[in-house]
N, C-alpha and C positions, 0 to 999 in steps of 0.2 A: 504493499499499499504506499503510495506517494505521500509525503509529509508536506503540508501546505503551511507557509509562513504567515498567511492572512495579511498580506501587505496592502491590499486594496479593499477597504471596507466602505460600505454604504449605510448611512443611518436609516433605520426603519422607523418611520413615524408611528407613534402610538395614538390610536383613535380611541377616545374615551367617550362613552355615553353614560357615565356614572354621575350620580348626584349625591350630595352629602347634606343631611338635615343640619341646619344651623343650631338646633336645640339639643338633640340627642346624639348627633354625629353618626347616625345610621348611614351606611353607604349602600345605594341601591341603583339598579339601571333604570333608565327612562321607560323601558318597556315594562319592567316589574311595577313601577309606580303608576303607569298608565294615566297620568294627569290627576291622580288622587292625592290624598293627604299622606303624611308619614305614618306607616302602619305601626312603628314602634311607639311614637308619641300617643297615637290613638289607643293602643293596647295598654300601655303602662300609665299614662297620665290622663287618659280620657279627653285629650285635646286634639282637635283637628288643626295640624299645622302644615302649611304649604310653603315653608320658607327654606329653599334649598340652594346650594351653591354647586356649580358645575365643577367637577374635578378635572383638572388639566393633565396633560402628559408629564408636566414637570412635577406634579404632586405624586405620581406614581412611584418615583424613586428608582425606576429601572430604565436603562437605556439599551436599545437593542441595535446591533449592526449585522449586516450580512456580508460575508466574504464574497467578492466578485469572482475569485478564482475557483473555489470549491463549493460555494453555496451554503456553508455552515452559518447558522445563526449564533451570534455571541451576545450574551447578556452581561451587563456590568453596572 
């Protein structure tokens, strides 16, 4: 098997569709939320809260690269 030095890397953008409740900090996808209120706040505090912030790629803490030579995905 040939050893690749991964000299040419391409940044793989992270697409995030996650939201974080500003009150209880529950992280949920937009699809799971479906335009409703925070299920955690409703279940625990009996309060309907719709105050969410969108989680960006920078918040995820992981950067992914793809080696142009061998196709390996590298996370750091």
